[in-house]
One Martini backbone bead per residue (centre of mass of N, CA, C, O) as a GRO file, in nm:
protein
  110
    1MET     BB    1   0.102   0.035   0.022
    2SER     BB    2   0.061   0.369  -0.096
    3ASN     BB    3   0.129   0.706  -0.035
    4ASP     BB    4   0.056   0.974  -0.229
    5GLY     BB    5   0.177   1.191   0.011
    6GLN     BB    6   0.470   1.000   0.061
    7GLY     BB    7   0.648   0.891  -0.188
    8GLY     BB    8   0.597   0.570  -0.157
    9CYS     BB    9   0.515   0.432   0.074
   10ILE     BB   10   0.560   0.119   0.250
   11ILE     BB   11   0.309  -0.115   0.368
   12GLY     BB   12   0.285  -0.422   0.547
   13CYS     BB   13  -0.080  -0.476   0.532
   14LEU     BB   14  -0.249  -0.744   0.462
   15GLN     BB   15  -0.462  -0.772   0.681
   16CYS     BB   16  -0.613  -0.490   0.652
   17LEU     BB   17  -0.683  -0.573   0.334
   18GLY     BB   18  -0.779  -0.887   0.333
   19ILE     BB   19  -0.544  -1.094   0.227
   20VAL     BB   20  -0.532  -1.233   0.531
   21PRO     BB   21  -0.733  -1.436   0.629
   22ASN     BB   22  -0.758  -1.584   0.943
   23SER     BB   23  -0.540  -1.470   1.091
   24LYS     BB   24  -0.299  -1.474   1.354
   25LEU     BB   25  -0.189  -1.368   1.636
   26PRO     BB   26   0.031  -1.366   1.858
   27ALA     BB   27   0.025  -1.465   2.188
   28ASP     BB   28   0.211  -1.186   2.266
   29ALA     BB   29   0.004  -0.981   2.182
   30VAL     BB   30  -0.016  -0.629   2.229
   31ALA     BB   31  -0.102  -0.329   2.288
   32LEU     BB   32  -0.038  -0.027   2.229
   33SER     BB   33   0.058   0.244   2.319
   34GLN     BB   34  -0.041   0.557   2.283
   35GLU     BB   35   0.228   0.661   2.168
   36GLU     BB   36   0.267   0.440   1.953
   37GLU     BB   37   0.003   0.470   1.806
   38LYS     BB   38   0.021   0.767   1.719
   39ILE     BB   39   0.247   0.722   1.517
   40TRP     BB   40   0.090   0.534   1.330
   41VAL     BB   41  -0.164   0.704   1.278
   42ASP     BB   42  -0.024   0.957   1.168
   43SER     BB   43   0.132   0.797   0.921
   44LEU     BB   44  -0.159   0.694   0.780
   45GLN     BB   45  -0.274   0.941   0.683
   46GLY     BB   46  -0.496   0.933   0.413
   47ASP     BB   47  -0.431   0.852   0.076
   48TRP     BB   48  -0.437   0.534  -0.080
   49SER     BB   49  -0.259   0.304  -0.285
   50ILE     BB   50  -0.325  -0.023  -0.406
   51GLN     BB   51  -0.044  -0.255  -0.442
   52ALA     BB   52   0.128  -0.504  -0.565
   53ALA     BB   53   0.439  -0.630  -0.520
   54SER     BB   54   0.326  -0.926  -0.539
   55LEU     BB   55   0.172  -1.208  -0.732
   56GLU     BB   56   0.086  -1.488  -0.640
   57PRO     BB   57  -0.097  -1.737  -0.764
   58VAL     BB   58  -0.279  -1.768  -0.496
   59MET     BB   59  -0.368  -1.446  -0.522
   60GLN     BB   60  -0.544  -1.459  -0.805
   61VAL     BB   61  -0.744  -1.642  -0.640
   62HIS     BB   62  -1.020  -1.781  -0.495
   63ASN     BB   63  -0.950  -2.058  -0.245
   64GLY     BB   64  -1.059  -1.988   0.069
   65ASN     BB   65  -0.778  -1.855   0.190
   66GLN     BB   66  -0.747  -1.667  -0.057
   67ARG     BB   67  -0.748  -1.328  -0.187
   68PRO     BB   68  -0.769  -1.107  -0.396
   69ILE     BB   69  -0.732  -0.805  -0.461
   70ALA     BB   70  -1.021  -0.579  -0.399
   71PHE     BB   71  -0.870  -0.299  -0.364
   72ASN     BB   72  -0.744   0.044  -0.471
   73SER     BB   73  -0.823   0.204  -0.203
   74ALA     BB   74  -0.749   0.435   0.079
   75LYS     BB   75  -0.898   0.598   0.374
   76ILE     BB   76  -0.744   0.768   0.652
   77THR     BB   77  -0.911   0.846   0.970
   78GLY     BB   78  -0.751   0.791   1.206
   79LYS     BB   79  -0.890   0.458   1.272
   80ALA     BB   80  -1.029   0.493   0.994
   81MET     BB   81  -1.103   0.272   0.716
   82ILE     BB   82  -1.150   0.319   0.363
   83LEU     BB   83  -1.243   0.100   0.120
   84GLN     BB   84  -1.191   0.114  -0.242
   85GLY     BB   85  -1.264  -0.033  -0.550
   86GLY     BB   86  -1.436  -0.275  -0.558
   87PRO     BB   87  -1.648  -0.493  -0.624
   88ASN     BB   88  -1.902  -0.331  -0.758
   89GLY     BB   89  -1.810  -0.070  -0.579
   90ARG     BB   90  -1.706  -0.153  -0.320
   91VAL     BB   91  -1.724  -0.078   0.034
   92SER     BB   92  -1.501  -0.054   0.330
   93GLN     BB   93  -1.519  -0.042   0.690
   94GLN     BB   94  -1.255   0.015   0.937
   95GLN     BB   95  -1.093  -0.057   1.240
   96LEU     BB   96  -0.797   0.004   1.372
   97LYS     BB   97  -0.545  -0.226   1.512
   98PHE     BB   98  -0.280  -0.222   1.757
   99THR     BB   99  -0.004  -0.444   1.769
  100LYS     BB  100   0.255  -0.635   1.969
  101SER     BB  101   0.526  -0.821   1.999
  102THR     BB  102   0.714  -0.896   2.275
  103SER     BB  103   0.954  -1.066   2.128
  104THR     BB  104   0.996  -0.887   1.843
  105GLY     BB  105   0.822  -0.596   1.789
  106GLN     BB  106   0.602  -0.657   1.601
  107VAL     BB  107   0.368  -0.486   1.402
  108TYR     BB  108   0.013  -0.487   1.403
  109ILE     BB  109  -0.251  -0.451   1.157
  110ASP     BB  110  -0.623  -0.488   1.193
   0.00000   0.00000   0.00000
């Protein structure tokens, strides 16, 4: 996902785009502190263009476990994300949730 206003920033956020359905967070995932969450929320604001960095064959068709990329843009305001340009003009709204693995420090956006 690249932010049109940020010169092509890339965020590996497959889960929040619905590309990795039914995935699970690690058992040690905890909510970010308000300070950490604010950094992420502030950096994600605006209009984003969704593009595949690579499209493995399994992601090109809906096989029950994976779905192809369904939306072509996202608008993030606060922690609300509106996905647009889906099949048949479909739009989806989601609330972003931020967690982090205590063992690796990896941040997850769901």
